[in-house]
C-alpha positions in Angstrom: 104.4 -115.2 -244.2 101.8 -113.1 -246.3 100.3 -109.7 -245.3 97.0 -111.2 -243.8 98.9 -113.8 -241.8 101.1 -111.1 -240.3 98.1 -108.8 -239.7 96.2 -111.5 -237.8 99.4 -112.3 -235.7 99.3 -108.5 -234.6 101.6 -107.0 -236.9 98.9 -104.3 -237.9 100.9 -101.2 -238.0 103.9 -102.7 -239.9 101.4 -104.2 -242.5 99.6 -100.9 -243.0 103.0 -99.3 -243.4 104.2 -101.9 -245.9 100.9 -101.4 -247.9 101.3 -97.8 -247.8 104.8 -98.2 -249.1 103.5 -100.0 -252.1 101.6 -96.9 -253.2 99.8 -97.5 -256.5 101.5 -101.0 -256.7 99.1 -102.1 -254.0 96.5 -102.4 -256.9 98.6 -104.6 -259.0 97.4 -108.0 -259.7 100.1 -109.8 -257.7 99.5 -107.4 -254.7 95.7 -106.9 -254.8 94.5 -110.2 -253.4 96.8 -109.8 -250.2 95.9 -106.1 -249.9 92.1 -106.7 -250.2 92.3 -109.5 -247.6 93.9 -107.3 -245.1 91.5 -104.5 -245.8 88.5 -106.9 -245.6 89.6 -108.1 -242.4 90.1 -104.5 -241.0 86.6 -103.6 -242.0 85.2 -106.8 -240.4 86.8 -105.8 -237.3 85.3 -102.2 -237.5 81.9 -103.6 -238.2 82.3 -105.9 -235.1 83.4 -103.0 -233.0 80.6 -100.6 -234.2 78.0 -103.4 -233.3 79.5 -103.7 -229.7 79.3 -99.7 -229.4 75.9 -99.7 -230.7 74.6 -102.5 -228.3 76.3 -100.7 -225.4 74.6 -97.4 -226.3 71.2 -99.0 -226.8 71.6 -100.5 -223.3 72.3 -97.1 -222.0 69.1 -95.9 -223.6 71.0 -93.6 -226.0 68.7 -91.6 -228.2 69.8 -91.9 -231.7 68.9 -89.0 -234.0 67.7 -89.7 -237.4 69.7 -87.7 -240.0 67.8 -85.2 -242.2 67.4 -86.7 -245.7 68.0 -90.3 -244.7 65.6 -92.6 -246.4 66.2 -95.6 -244.0 66.6 -96.1 -240.5 69.2 -98.6 -241.1 71.8 -97.2 -243.4 74.6 -99.6 -242.7 74.6 -103.0 -244.1 76.8 -106.0 -243.6 78.5 -107.8 -246.6 75.5 -110.1 -247.1 73.3 -107.0 -247.3 71.5 -107.4 -244.1 71.6 -104.2 -241.8 74.1 -104.8 -239.0 72.1 -102.4 -236.8 69.5 -99.7 -236.9 68.8 -96.3 -235.4 66.4 -96.3 -232.5 63.6 -93.8 -232.8 
């Protein structure tokens, strides 16, 4: 079973530890596709969870504060370039 398959089956800690043990070897041609697949899945899960949190905060009428110097109300983008959520003024 490859790293992504193990990760998807719930062996997340073990997979992360294995990648960490690889050190710089994780970036080698034969390891990188698997490592990248795990990290992509991890970030997809992070994005999903952030969207869930954002919707819950909006439902609670949370007042988002625009950070000084930000040129956009939606600094976060999905892999397709579309904002996954935006700050509420």
